[in-house]
N, C-alpha and C positions, 0 to 999 in steps of 0.2 A: 733322363729318368728321374733325377732329383727334382727337376721342375714339375714333372707330372705328379710326383709324390706330394710336393708342396701344394699344388693346386687342389689335389684330392683332399689333403688335410684341411685346407681352408674351406672347401665346399662342405666337408663333414662338420667342421666347427660352426660355420654359419647355419647349417641345417639344424644342428642340435640346439644352438643358442636360440634360434627362431622358435623351435618347438617348445623349449623350456620357458622362454619368455611368454609365449602365448598362453601356455597352461597356467603359469603363475599369475598373469594378468587377469585371465578369466576367473581364476579361483578367488583372487582378492576382490575383484569387482562384484562377484556374486556373494561374497561372504556376508556383507551386511544385509542384503536382501533376503538371504536364506535364513539368517538367524533372528532378524527383527522385522517388525512392522514399522516402517519409518514414517514419521509424521513431520511435515515441514511447516514452519511458521516464521514470523518475523516479529519485531516489536522492541519495546524498551526492556530494560533488565527486569522491571516489575512484571511486565506482561509475559516474558519468557519464563520467569519463576512461577507465575500462575499456571502456565501450561505444564510445566514440569511437575507441579503438585498434582494436576489432573492425571497426568500419565502415571505417576507413582501410585495414585489411588486406584486407577484402572488395573494396572499390573498386579497390584496386591489383592484387590477384591474380586477381580474377574478371572485371574490366572489364565490368560489367553495362551494359545499354542505358541504363538510368536510374541514375545514381549515388545511393547511399543517403545520406540527410541525416538527422541526429539532431534530434529535437525532445524537449525534456525540461522538466519542471515540478516544482513542490513536491509531495512525497508526500502531504501533508495535503489537498491540493486536486486531486489527480490524477484521481480518479474523477469529481468534479464537472466538471472541465475537459473530459474526454472526453464527458460527457453534453451539455455545451454545444456541443462540436464536432459531435456527432452531429446535434443539432437544426439546426445551420447547414450541414450537409452538407459539413464540412471535416475529416473524420476523417483521421488518418494511415493509411498503407497497412498497416504492421505495428505491432501494439500489444503492448507488454509489460504484463501485468496480473497482479493478485493473484488467487489462487484464490477468495477470498471474493466477488469482484466478478463472477465468471463468470455465475451465474444471472441477475443483474440485466442484464448486457450482452446475454445471449441474449434475454431478454424484450424489451429495447429494440431488438433488431435491429441491434446495433452490430458484432457479430463474425460472421464467415462460418463456416458449417458445413464443417468440414474432412473429414468422413467420405468424401464422394465423391472428394476429392483423394487421401486415404490409400488408397482402393480402386484408384485408377488408377495410383499411383506404386508400381511393383513393386520398386523399389530400396530405398525408405525403409521402416524397420521400427521399431515401438515396443518391441520386445523388449529393447533395450539399456538402457531406462530403469528406474529404481527402481520396482518395481510399486506401492508405496504412493502414488506421485505421480499415477498414471494416472486413478483415479476422479475426482479433482478437475478434470480436463480435459474431463469429459463432462457432458452435460445430457440426461436422458431417453435414455441410450444412444448419443448422438451426440457425436463429438469436435468441440470448438470451439477447442481449443488444444493445444499440445505442451509438456511440461515443460521448463523451462530451468534453474532453480536453486531452492534451498530453504534454510531454516534451521530447526532445531529449537531450542526454548527449553531452556536447561540452567541448572544452578546453578553460577555462578562462585564460587570461594571463595579467600580469602587463606591460603595454606599457613602463612605465618609466624605469623599470628594463632592458628591451630589448634595449631601446635607449641608456642607460648608457653603456651597453656592446657592442653596435654596432651590435646586432644580428637582422637579419630580422624577422619580425613577423611571427608566424606560419600560415600555409595555408594548402590547401588540398593535397599538395605534401609531407607533412611531414610523416616520418616513425618513427618507434621506435628508430632507430639509430639517426635520426635528433633530436628527443626529448632528448635522452640521452646526446648528445653533448651539446645542449643548456643548459640542466639542470646542467651539470658540470660547465659551465662558469657562470651560474647564482647563484650557491651555494656559500655562503660566510661564512668565519670563522673569529673569533677574534684572537688576538695575541697568545692566549693560545690554539688555535685549536678547540674551541667550535663553533659549527655551529650556526650562528646568522640569516642566511637566507637559506632556502631550495630551490632547483631548481624546484621540481615538486612533485605532489602527484597524483598517478594513482590508488591507492588501490580500489577506489570506482567503477572503471570500470574493475576490474580484470576479471570478468566472460565474459565481452565483448572482452577483449584481448585474452582470451582462444579461443573464436570464431574466432577472427582475425588470430589466429595461426592454425586454422583447428581443434580445439578440441571442446568438448562439456562437459557439466556437466551431462545431461541426454541424452539418445538416442532420436531419432526422435519421437518415440512413447511416450516418457516421462514415460516409465514404467520400466526403469532400469538406474542406474548410470553408467557412462562410463568415469568419470573424470580421472581415472588412466591410461591415454594414453600418449604417447610421446609428442603429440601436446599440450595437456593440461599442462603436466609437464613443457614443455619448457616455456610456458607463465607465469606460477606461479613462476618458478625460475627467470625469467627475472624481475618480479615485486619485488620479495624478494631481488634480487641483488641491486635494486635501493637504498635500505636502508642499507643492510648488507655489500655490497661490494663497491658500488660507493659513498655512503653517500650523495646522492642528495635528499633523501626523508627520511621519518621515517616509522617505522613498526607499526603493530597493537599493539605491546607491549607498545607503548608510549601513554597511555590513557589520559594523562594530556594535550596533544596537540590537540586543537580544530581547525579543518582544516579551517572552515570559518573565524574564528578570525585570524588565521595565515595569510591567504591570504589578508583579508581586512586590516590587520595591517602591511602589507609590509614585512612579514617574510617568505613568500612563493611566488614564481614567477609564477607558473602555477598550475592549479588544474582542474581536470575533475569534472564537476557538471552539474546539470540540470537547467532549466529555473527558477525554484523557487528561486534560489540564485541571479539572475541577479539584481533585484531592490535593494536588500540589499547591494550588492557590490557597486552599483552605488552611493548609499547614503553614504556609509562608506568610500569610497576612493576618492582621488582627482579627480576633474572633468576631464573626458576624458582619465583617466589613465587605464581603463580596457576595454578589448574587448574579442571577442570569435572567435574560429576557429574550424574546424572539428577535431575529435579525430585523432591522428596519426595512420596510418594504419600499420598492420603487414603483414603477407603473403597475407591476403585478406582485401579488403576494406569493413569494417563493422562498423556501428555506433551502438548506443544503444538508445532505446526509452521506455519511460513509457507511457502507454496508459490507460486512465481512461474512464469509460463508465457508463451508467445508465441502470438499469434493474428493473423488477417488481418482487416482491416476489411471489413465487408459493403459499404461504399461504394467500395472500391478498384477502380480501372479497370485495375490492373496485377496481378491476382491470381496469374498465373503467375510473374511476377518476384518478387512478395512471398513466394511459396512457396519459391522458390530461396533467397532471403535467410534466411527462417525456418529452412530446413534447415541452412544454414551455422551459424546461431546455436546450434542444438542438436546439431551434429555433434561428433565427438570433437575435431577441430581447434578449433572455437569454444569447446567446453567446457573444454579445457585452458587457453585464454586467459582464460576467466572465473575459473578456479581460481587463477590466479597472484596476484591481489591479496588473496585470503584473506577477502574480505568476504562471499562467498556460497559455497554448496556446490553444485557441478554436479549435474545430474540423471542423468548417465550412470553406470552401475555401473562401467564400465571405468576411469573417472577417479577416482571417490570411493573405490574399494577398492584403489587403487594408492598407492604411497608419496608420490606427488605431493600427495595430500590427507592421508593418515594421518600423514605426517611433513612436514607443510607447513612451508615455510621461514619463514613468519611466526609459527608456533606450534609450534616443534620439541619443546618440553618438555610440551606439553599433550596430554591424552588425547583426541585428535580422534575416536576411535572412538565416544565417547559420543554425538556428534551423530547418527551413523548408527543406533546402537542404539535411540535414542529415537523414530525415525520410525515404525516399525510400530504403536506404541501411542499415537500422537499424534492429537489433534483439531485442527481448524483454529484458528489463533490470529490475532487475539484473538476474532473472532466468526465464526460461520457465518451469512452474511447472508440468503441466499435472494433471491428476485426482487423484493421489495417495499420493502426498506429499505436505506439506505446505512450505511457504517461511521460516518460523522459522526453520524448520528442516534443510533445505539446508544452510541457512546463519550460523546457529550455528555450523554445521559440517565444513563449510569452515573456520570459525574463529578458530576453534580448530585445523584444519589442519595447518593453518598458524602459530599458536602459537607453535606447535610441531617443525615446521621447524626453526623458529627464535630462539627457545630455544635449538636447537641442539638435541632434543629428538628423531628425526627421519629424514631420508633423505626426499627430496621432493617426490620421488616415493613411499617410505614407508608410508608417511603421507597421500598421496592421495589414496593409497590402503585402508588404514583404513577408510578414509572418504567414499570411494565408498562402502565398505562392510556395513558400518553403515546405509547409505542411502538405500541400497537395502534391508536391514533387515526391515527398516521402511516401504518401499513400499510393501514388502511381507505381513507385518502385516495388512496394510490398504486394501489390496486386499480382505481380508476375513471379513471386517467390513461392514455390510449391512447399507443401509440408515437408520438413526435413526428415531424411532417412539415411543419415551418413554413418550409422553404427558400425557397419563392417569396415568402411574406410577408416574410421577413427581408430578402431582396434588395430588394423593393419599398420597404420601410421605409427602408433605407439610402439607396437611390437618391433617393427623394422627399425625404429629409432633406437630402442634399447639394444637390439641385436648389433647394430652398427657401432654403438658406443662400447659394447663389451668385447666385440670380436678382436680388436687389436691386442687387448690385454690377454685374452685366452691364447691367441697365436704366439705371442711373445713368451708366454709361460711354456707352451709346448716346445718351442725352439730351444729354450734354455734347458729343458729336460733332456732333449736329444743332443744338444751341443753346449755343455756346461761352460766351455771356454769362450764361446761366442760373446761379442760385446752386446 
């Protein structure tokens, strides 16, 4: 009889705990989504602060039904974070994303098809945006995002170093050979042969240089790696030779050398980088000593561009409100606010071709027009991903390939073959992964876990109430 009573008690305890935990979990998990319109982004402290000001302005001036709340994370883990949120059915309402991630997010069902919304909204128009940014917002002819900001990769150079050596400043006629000759003259050593100033650093645009040489990392369909080609191999070997043969640069093995600090500190004469670095270089270096030029060309004239856009979550229950906030972000008012900090280039033509950008207060002596001129000839940077592979997979495999080459563990061709095989294995694995729908299972797992953790404590409490003298 006592055993039956105990079993009945335990069953009731487990049932009540399970029910209470489930109610609490669902209440807490829906609290944010019911009270706020959540906007997700990433970036530096300056970029996050800029978005926070945008949100505060929108909440104050528009007084939306649901106030916008910022959610931000580390850039290196942003894509993976959104994939996890998608699996848990906890995606934000409005998503700031990189162009390279759009095909993957479409395949995973993470972002909403905006085409019907664009067709219904007779006031909103895409005509004001830079035309080169619009294709990256589409997948199979459907719009899934709206352009917000971008940056092209350019060649920053120290004018004082060039003046001292009597070298003409870089321009659109520069080739890889021109760059190498200039880098050789700009590289300086001390009496003991130690390099005290490097001529250039081009590692950051290695994948762009592969494209300039006629190669690719992935094929046009982005469903197979093709980097082990003579064209790609030639570009990789050229960049490797900058450090290992010509000693005008340093390799990926020199982890203690921070490229921005090296350039700003006068220990590097040329560096390929994006708009996000411009204001910091201007603040850190002597007035008027830094300027920008197009990337030197290889066999083909190709630049590199990072394109960021705004999308609406396919899971959002507030899609009308999300669209209104998205329109504010890409409106002229919102774009002018983005332009103020100088870290990104707005997507609206009316803003970028005005003196607000061309004579930006953070870069008044810099040839800001170069950033715009590079866009029409640019390819996605650093990778064009497609629907089956993440940036992390490609970047980690490229880093490993370069390490094998620099350490002499494999030839350039052998290392790229290994990289190609590893990426294709990852793509084959992803082809068989269906769109995740584990929400119910995730909730049950959490609820059961919490129930099992609390049950012994509740049972012990009940026993002590019934038998105070029990141990």
